[in-house]
C-alpha positions as CSV (number, residue, x, y, z in Angstrom):
1,M,-45.6,-94.4,122.4
2,V,-46.8,-95.4,118.9
3,T,-49.8,-97.5,118.3
4,L,-51.3,-99.5,115.4
5,T,-54.9,-98.5,115.7
6,E,-57.9,-99.9,113.9
7,C,-59.9,-97.1,112.3
8,G,-63.3,-98.8,112.4
9,T,-63.2,-99.8,116.1
10,H,-60.5,-97.6,117.7
11,A,-58.9,-100.9,119.0
12,Q,-55.2,-100.8,119.6
13,I,-53.8,-103.8,117.5
14,D,-50.2,-103.3,118.7
15,A,-48.1,-100.7,120.4
16,A,-44.4,-99.8,121.0
17,V,-43.2,-97.8,123.9
18,G,-39.8,-96.0,123.8
19,G,-37.8,-93.3,125.6
20,F,-37.1,-89.6,125.2
21,N,-34.0,-90.3,123.0
22,G,-35.9,-92.2,120.3
23,G,-38.3,-91.3,117.5
24,E,-41.7,-92.4,116.3
25,P,-40.5,-93.9,113.0
26,E,-38.2,-96.3,114.9
27,L,-41.0,-97.4,117.2
28,A,-43.4,-97.8,114.2
29,I,-40.9,-100.2,112.5
30,K,-41.2,-102.6,115.4
31,M,-44.9,-103.1,114.7
32,A,-44.5,-104.0,111.0
33,D,-45.1,-107.7,111.5
34,S,-48.5,-106.9,113.2
35,A,-49.7,-105.0,110.2
36,A,-49.5,-107.9,107.7
37,G,-52.5,-107.9,105.3
38,M,-53.6,-104.3,106.4
39,L,-53.6,-100.9,104.7
40,V,-51.6,-98.8,107.2
41,I,-52.2,-95.0,107.2
42,M,-49.5,-92.7,108.6
43,D,-48.9,-89.0,109.0
44,R,-46.1,-87.1,107.3
45,G,-43.7,-87.6,110.2
46,F,-43.2,-91.3,109.2
47,P,-42.0,-91.7,105.6
48,G,-38.7,-93.4,105.2
49,V,-37.0,-96.1,103.2
50,A,-36.4,-98.4,106.3
51,L,-40.0,-98.1,107.4
52,W,-41.4,-98.6,103.9
53,K,-39.3,-101.8,103.4
54,A,-40.2,-103.1,106.8
55,Y,-44.0,-102.8,106.3
56,T,-44.1,-103.9,102.6
57,G,-41.8,-106.8,103.4
58,A,-44.2,-107.9,106.2
59,G,-47.1,-108.0,103.7
60,A,-48.7,-104.7,104.6
61,H,-49.8,-101.8,102.3
62,L,-49.0,-98.2,103.0
63,L,-50.7,-94.9,102.6
64,I,-48.6,-92.1,104.1
65,R,-48.7,-88.4,103.9
66,A,-45.4,-86.8,102.8
67,R,-43.8,-83.4,102.7
68,S,-43.2,-81.8,99.3
69,S,-39.5,-82.7,99.3
70,V,-40.1,-86.4,99.6
71,A,-40.2,-88.4,96.3
72,A,-40.5,-85.1,94.5
73,R,-39.1,-86.2,91.1
74,P,-41.6,-88.0,88.9
75,V,-40.2,-90.9,86.9
76,E,-43.4,-92.1,85.2
77,Q,-46.8,-90.5,84.7
78,L,-49.9,-92.7,85.3
79,P,-53.2,-92.4,83.3
80,D,-55.1,-91.0,86.3
81,G,-52.8,-88.0,86.9
82,T,-50.8,-89.7,89.7
83,Y,-47.1,-90.6,89.1
84,L,-44.4,-92.9,90.2
85,A,-41.3,-91.5,92.0
86,R,-38.4,-92.8,94.0
87,M,-38.0,-92.2,97.7
88,N,-34.3,-92.5,98.5
89,L,-32.3,-92.6,101.7
90,A,-31.7,-89.2,103.4
91,G,-29.4,-87.0,101.4
92,Q,-29.4,-89.1,98.2
93,K,-30.7,-88.0,94.9
94,G,-31.6,-89.8,91.7
95,A,-32.4,-93.5,91.2
96,H,-30.3,-94.8,94.1
97,P,-30.4,-98.6,94.6
98,G,-31.2,-98.1,98.3
99,G,-34.5,-96.3,97.5
100,V,-38.0,-97.5,96.9
101,L,-40.5,-96.8,94.1
102,V,-43.7,-95.2,95.3
103,R,-46.9,-93.9,93.8
104,V,-47.6,-90.2,94.5
105,I,-51.2,-88.8,94.8
106,E,-51.8,-85.1,95.2
107,Y,-55.1,-83.4,96.0
108,R,-56.8,-80.5,97.7
109,V,-59.6,-80.5,100.2
110,D,-62.1,-77.6,99.7
111,S,-59.4,-75.7,97.6
112,G,-57.0,-75.8,100.6
113,E,-53.3,-76.8,100.6
114,V,-52.0,-79.6,98.4
115,V,-51.9,-82.9,100.2
116,R,-49.3,-85.5,99.0
117,L,-49.7,-89.2,99.7
118,L,-47.3,-92.0,99.1
119,T,-48.6,-95.5,98.5
120,D,-47.3,-98.9,97.3
121,L,-50.7,-99.5,95.6
122,M,-49.5,-98.8,92.0
123,D,-52.5,-99.8,89.9
124,P,-54.7,-96.7,89.3
125,V,-57.7,-98.9,88.1
126,A,-57.7,-101.3,91.1
127,H,-56.9,-98.5,93.6
128,P,-58.4,-95.1,92.3
129,A,-56.6,-92.0,93.6
130,A,-59.9,-90.4,94.8
131,E,-60.7,-93.4,96.9
132,L,-57.3,-93.5,98.5
133,A,-57.5,-89.7,99.2
134,G,-60.8,-90.2,101.0
135,I,-59.5,-93.2,103.0
136,Y,-56.5,-91.2,104.2
137,H,-58.7,-88.9,106.3
138,A,-59.8,-92.0,108.4
139,R,-56.3,-91.6,110.0
140,W,-57.9,-89.1,112.4
141,E,-59.8,-92.0,114.0
142,A,-56.6,-92.7,115.8
143,E,-56.8,-89.3,117.5
144,A,-60.3,-90.2,118.8
145,A,-58.8,-93.4,120.2
146,F,-56.1,-91.5,122.0
147,R,-58.7,-89.1,123.4
148,Q,-60.6,-92.0,124.8
149,I,-57.5,-93.2,126.7
150,K,-55.9,-89.9,127.7
151,T,-58.9,-87.8,128.4
152,F,-61.7,-90.1,129.6
153,Q,-60.0,-93.3,130.8
154,R,-56.9,-91.9,132.3
155,G,-58.6,-88.8,133.7
156,P,-57.4,-85.2,134.0
157,V,-55.6,-85.3,137.4
158,E,-52.2,-86.7,136.5
159,V,-50.4,-87.7,133.3
160,L,-49.1,-90.9,134.8
161,R,-48.8,-91.9,138.5
162,S,-45.6,-94.0,138.3
163,G,-42.2,-92.4,138.9
164,D,-40.0,-95.2,137.7
165,P,-39.4,-95.9,134.0
166,E,-40.4,-99.6,134.2
167,L,-43.5,-98.8,136.2
168,V,-44.4,-96.1,133.6
169,R,-44.2,-98.6,130.9
170,Q,-46.3,-101.0,132.9
171,E,-48.9,-98.3,133.5
172,V,-49.0,-97.5,129.8
173,W,-49.6,-101.1,128.9
174,A,-52.3,-101.4,131.5
175,H,-54.1,-98.4,130.0
176,L,-53.9,-100.0,126.5
177,A,-55.1,-103.4,127.8
178,V,-58.1,-101.8,129.6
179,H,-59.0,-99.8,126.5
180,H,-58.8,-102.9,124.3
181,C,-61.2,-104.7,126.7
182,L,-63.6,-101.8,126.6
183,T,-63.4,-101.8,122.8
184,Q,-64.3,-105.5,122.7
185,V,-67.4,-104.7,124.7
186,I,-68.3,-101.8,122.3
187,V,-67.8,-104.0,119.2
188,G,-70.1,-106.7,120.8
189,L,-72.8,-104.1,121.5
190,A,-72.5,-102.7,117.9
191,D,-72.7,-106.2,116.3
192,D,-75.8,-107.0,118.4
193,N,-77.6,-103.9,117.2
194,G,-76.3,-103.8,113.6
195,I,-74.6,-100.4,113.8
196,D,-71.0,-99.1,113.6
197,P,-68.9,-99.2,116.8
198,D,-68.4,-95.5,116.7
199,R,-72.1,-95.1,117.4
200,V,-71.6,-96.6,120.9
201,S,-70.6,-94.1,123.6
202,F,-67.2,-94.9,125.0
203,V,-67.8,-92.7,128.0
204,K,-71.0,-94.6,128.8
205,V,-69.4,-98.0,128.6
206,L,-66.4,-96.7,130.7
207,K,-68.7,-95.4,133.4
208,H,-70.7,-98.6,133.7
209,A,-67.6,-100.8,133.6
210,R,-66.1,-98.7,136.5
211,R,-69.2,-99.0,138.6
212,S,-69.5,-102.8,138.0
213,V,-65.8,-103.6,138.9
214,V,-66.3,-102.8,142.6
215,R,-69.4,-105.0,142.7
216,Q,-67.7,-108.1,141.1
217,C,-67.1,-110.8,143.6
218,S,-66.3,-113.6,141.1
219,D,-64.5,-113.9,137.8
220,T,-66.5,-116.9,136.6
221,P,-67.8,-116.9,133.0
222,T,-71.3,-116.8,134.3
223,K,-70.7,-113.6,136.3
224,I,-68.9,-112.0,133.3
225,K,-71.8,-112.9,131.0
226,E,-74.3,-111.4,133.5
227,F,-72.2,-108.2,133.6
228,L,-72.2,-107.9,129.8
229,V,-76.0,-108.4,129.7
230,V,-76.5,-105.6,132.3
231,L,-74.1,-103.3,130.5
232,A,-75.8,-103.8,127.2
233,A,-79.2,-103.0,128.7
234,K,-77.8,-99.7,130.2
235,V,-76.0,-98.6,127.1
236,H,-78.7,-99.6,124.7
237,R,-80.7,-96.4,125.2
238,K,-77.7,-94.3,124.3
239,L,-77.1,-96.1,120.9
240,D,-77.4,-93.9,117.9
241,N,-78.8,-95.8,114.9
242,G,-78.5,-92.8,112.5
243,V,-75.7,-91.9,110.1
244,R,-72.6,-90.6,111.6
245,R,-72.7,-86.8,111.7
246,L,-69.9,-84.9,109.9
247,R,-68.2,-82.9,112.6
248,E,-65.1,-80.8,112.8
249,A,-63.0,-79.2,115.6
250,D,-60.3,-76.5,115.2
251,R,-56.7,-77.6,115.6
252,H,-55.5,-76.3,118.9
253,L,-52.0,-75.7,120.4
254,K,-52.1,-77.6,123.7
255,R,-49.1,-75.7,125.1
256,P,-47.1,-72.6,124.1
257,D,-44.1,-73.0,121.8
258,S,-41.8,-72.0,124.6
259,K,-41.9,-73.6,128.0
260,Y,-41.1,-70.2,129.5
261,S,-44.3,-68.5,128.1
262,S,-46.5,-67.0,130.7
263,K,-49.6,-68.8,132.1
264,L,-51.7,-65.9,130.8
265,S,-50.9,-66.8,127.1
266,Y,-51.8,-70.4,127.8
267,R,-55.2,-69.4,129.2
268,I,-55.8,-67.3,126.1
269,N,-55.1,-70.2,123.8
270,T,-57.5,-72.6,125.6
271,R,-60.2,-70.0,126.1
272,D,-60.4,-69.3,122.3
273,R,-61.1,-72.9,121.5
274,R,-64.4,-73.4,119.7
275,P,-66.6,-76.5,120.3
276,T,-67.0,-79.3,117.8
277,R,-69.5,-78.3,115.2
278,R,-71.4,-79.9,112.3
279,I,-70.0,-79.3,108.8
280,T,-70.9,-80.1,105.2
281,A,-69.1,-82.8,103.3
282,K,-65.6,-82.0,102.1
283,V,-64.8,-81.8,98.4
284,I,-61.6,-83.6,97.3
285,T,-60.0,-82.4,94.1
286,L,-57.2,-84.4,92.5
287,Q,-54.1,-82.5,91.3
288,P,-52.8,-84.1,88.1
289,S,-49.1,-83.9,87.7
290,I,-47.0,-83.8,84.5
291,V,-43.7,-85.5,84.2
292,Q,-41.1,-83.1,82.7
């Protein structure tokens, strides 16, 4: 499953569900029309000419992380140190007519590894490289949305209850629909209190929604409005009106590389995980490139 997730609210705008014999880029292409007018951020598993043309052709803008081998040959240096390069079809080199022209931004975070971004926003004045580099890290908001669905909403007992492919797809869409409804409640609470939606506890809203479902005896607009009023009153005391705290969690391998690894090694991996902790603001340093 691949989703088009809104960074600010964690709402799933669109989704595509496939099978084991497909890939994420192919599923992402199916959602191109839903991204019209948006700036779409993707990880480095997605860059490709077909995907690029699908999204830009639908009126979307792209900001995608890329490996060092993608669009590696600069063709024009821009005043801010970024450069233009061609991303071609797999296995093709040079200015092939089937490729696309992209702007490449390279930077480091706290003197770490070089991060390469590809974008169709070519104007360095209208779209500064430092601003785009900072925006890219909002992509991790999608991981928070997945956690809300997979960890809190779905629960830890089973991955999916259905045993038939069509029922599995139906269950996936049901989870997405429920999450979208809960997100609408959260956005409404945030708007009423003048705060960002991520300051409203998803777990708190989920718990109160679950408790109220068994008590609902009518689906009339009046009953729904009464439910939202009660929910707002219960969640209000948990609202955080302060600035969002900078936090960080270590990347963790959920399962061993080999499916034949012993259970002991899996326990060691999970036990070594450190809790989320507060951090200082990251320093982004642009890496100017020189066309040779």
